[in-house]
N, C-alpha and C positions, 0 to 999 in steps of 0.2 A: 504494500500500500504506500501511497505518497500523500504528503500533507501539503495542502495549498490554502488559499483563502480567496474570498470574494472581495473585489476591489471597492465595493460600496462603502465600507467603513472608512477607508482612506479618503474617498471622494467627499464624504460628509464633513471632513475637516479640511477640505480645499485641495487635496492632492489628487489631481486628475491627469497628470502627465504620465503616459504609459512608461516612458523610459525611467522616470523617477521611481515608479512602483516596481518595475522589473528589477532595478538595481537594488532597492531595499529588500525585496523578497529574496534575491540571491544572497545578499550579504547576511541574511538571517536564516539561511538554510531551509527556506521553503522550496518545494519541488514542482509546484503547479500554481496556476492562477486561473481564476474565474472572472471574466471580464464583464463588468456591469455597464448599464446604459449610458453613463456619463463619459466613458472612455472613447476617444475617437477611433473609428474603424478604418484606419489606414493600413491597408493590406501589407504593403512592402515594409513599412516601419515595424509592424507587429511580427512579420516574418523574421526580420533582422534581429529584433529583440529576443525572440525565442531562441535563435541560434547563438547570439552573443552571450546570453546569460544561462543557456541550457535549461530553460524553464518551459514547461509544457502548458499551453492554454487548454484547459479541459472543456470550457464551455463559454459561450456568450449567453448571458441571461437577460431576458426582456419580459418581465411579467406585467403586462398591461391588459386593458379590457378589450379583447377582440370580439366580444359580444355586446359591446356598448349599444344602447338604444340610439345613440347619435351616430348616424351612418358615416359622417366625416371622420369622427374619432376612431370608429372601428377600422376604416380603411387606412388611416394613418398608422395604426398599430400593426395591422397586418403587413403593410409595406415595410415597416421597420423589422419585423420578424423575418420576412423574405430577404431583406438586406443582410441580416445576420446569418441566415442559412447560406447565402452566397459567399460571404466572407469566410465562414467556417469551412466551406467546401474548398476554397482557394488555399487555405492555410492548413488543411488536414485536421481541423479541430473536430472532435467527434460529436459534440453535443451543442444544441441550442435549447436553453431552458426557458419555459414559458408557463403561463397559467392558461386555463381553458377560456377565460372570460366569463362574465356573468351579467345578465340583464337583471338588475336589482328589483324590477317590477314583477319578475317571474319566480316561480318555485324552482327548486333544484331539479325536479323531474322535467319541468317545462324547459329549463335551460339546457338540459341534456338533449332534448329534441332539437333545439336550435343549434346546439354545438354539432350534433350529428349532421346537420345540413350544411353548416358553414365551414367546418374544419377540413373536409376532404381536399380542397385545392392547396391548402397549406401543407398538409401531410404529403401529398403527391410531389410537391416541389422539393420537400426535404428528401424524399425517397429518390428522386431524380439526381439530387446532389450528394447522395450517400451520407447524409447527416441525420443523426437521431435526435428527435424532439423529446425532451424530458419535461415532465410536469413536476414542479415543486409543490408540495402539499400545504402551502400556506393559505388558510381560509380568508385572510385579509386582503388578498391581491386579486380580486375579481375572479374567483376560482371556484369550480365545483369538484375538482380532483383532490378532495380533502380527506377522504376516508377510504378504507379498504373496499367498502361497498361500491363507492363511486369509481375507484380504480378498476374494479372488476367489470363494471358496466361499460366503462370507456374502452377497456382492452378487448372486451367481447365485440363491441361495435367496430373497433379498428384493430384487428389482430395483426398489426404490422410489426415486423422486427425493428423498424425505425421509430418505434414509440416506446418510451420507458419512463422511469421515475428518477428524479433527484430526491432521494429520501431524506426528509428533515424530521428527526424524532422529537424535536422540541415541541412542535405543534401537537403531536399525538398525546403528549403528557397532559396538557390542559384540556384537550378534547376527551380525555378519559379512554384513550385507545392504547392497547398494549403495543409499545414501540419495539418489542423484541420478537413477537410472533410474526409480525408482518414481514420480517426478513425472510422467514421460511416460506410464507405464503406467496410472496412476490419475488422470489429469488431470481427468476429469469428476467425480471423487469428493472431491477435496481442497477442503475448506470453509475452513479456516484452518490456521495453522501454530503449533506450539509451538516456540519458539526456545530450544533448550537444546543444549549441546555435551557431548561425552564425551572424557575424557582416558584414554588407556591407560597404566597404571602398569607399564612394561616391566620394571623390576627385580623387582617382585613376580611378574610373569608368568613371568620366567625361573626364579625360585626355586620357584614353586608350581604353575605351569600354570593351567588354568582350572577344575579340579575340587576343589582342596584348599581349599575355602571353604564358607561357608553359602550359602543362596539369595541369588542376585543378586551375589555377589562383594563384598559391602559390609560384612560383619559381622566379619571377622577380619583378622589381619595379612597374610593372603594375598589380600586384595581386589586385583583386577587392573585395575579401571577405576573411574572416578568421574565424576559429572556436573559440568560446569563451565558458566559463563556463555558465551554465544557469543563465539568468537574465542580461547578459552583451551583448546580441545581439538583434536580431530582433523578436524572437519568443514571442508571447503573451502566457506566460505559464499559466495564469489564464484560458484563453480560452481553451488551450490544456488540462489542468487537468479537467476542467469542462466537456469537451467532454468525457474524459476517465471515469469520474464518471458516466456520463449519460449512457454509455454502460455497466456499472457494472464492469469495470476493477479494480482488486484488487491485482495486481501482483507487480513485482519488478521494481523500477526505478533505473537503473544502470548508474551512472555517468561515461561517457566516456570523461575523461579530456584530451583535446588536445589544451588547450588555451595557445598560445605562451607567453602571459604576465605572466602566472603563471606556467612556465616551466623552466627547466635548472638547478634546484637544488632541493635537497630533501625538503628543507624548503619551497620553492615556490610551489612545486607540492602538498605537504600536505596542505598548506594554501589554494590552489585552490580547493582541494577536500572538505575542511571544509566550505569554502564560498559557494560552490555549494550545499552542504548538507543543510546548514542553509537556503538558498534561497528556496530550494525545500520543506523543511518542512513547510514553510509558505503557500504552495499551497494545503496542505493536511488537 
């Protein structure tokens, strides 16, 4: 397995130059990068940086609403996904990571029907370019691919080898879904891992329950969970990695750093990435 990280955490503190990110990643013993939406898609520059720093780009991630009720917005996001598929093809990057999109006026079942109609041209383009589309299971990013049931339904509708999962166990924790069993159940669809943890804020939960908050439990004094770097939350990473090894997974573990305690400045974000790296190394 290789350890990398998603560039979004550095972009959040103003670091958006690809060369600066590659250089820091190499100097700090990371082996892969996941390129977020704010990084310029300059093919030759990215090709040269991969070679110079011997760092693999594992995926281009673009999780936006491709089922938006606004046709212009929908088309814009689809075009940007197609662009990332094209760039991934040219660079030999295996994955483009997306969400399914979600029309918030509709139920999950209704959205699935819309997705079944709208998604085929995107998938066909990825298949033509030999790029695998992976769904990250974040419920907050206009997404219906958020649970084992929905994954099963989507993969039954689209049984393509060019469709898989970027598995993020942190969301499964607060959704009350077993993050260990899904590794066996979807062993053939796990392409790479988002390494992120979840802490349950028990005092707030005791006071507020799970409903006295805004979407996601993050916006008010009643938030009852928060994301953490690996090892600082509820996930049993030894069990998680043991299951990955048992299915023969040997891919990239990409740190998705959204820990509020290690955010807000370049120094804190980089320290959070290094702490996560060191913790994950102990699992391998």
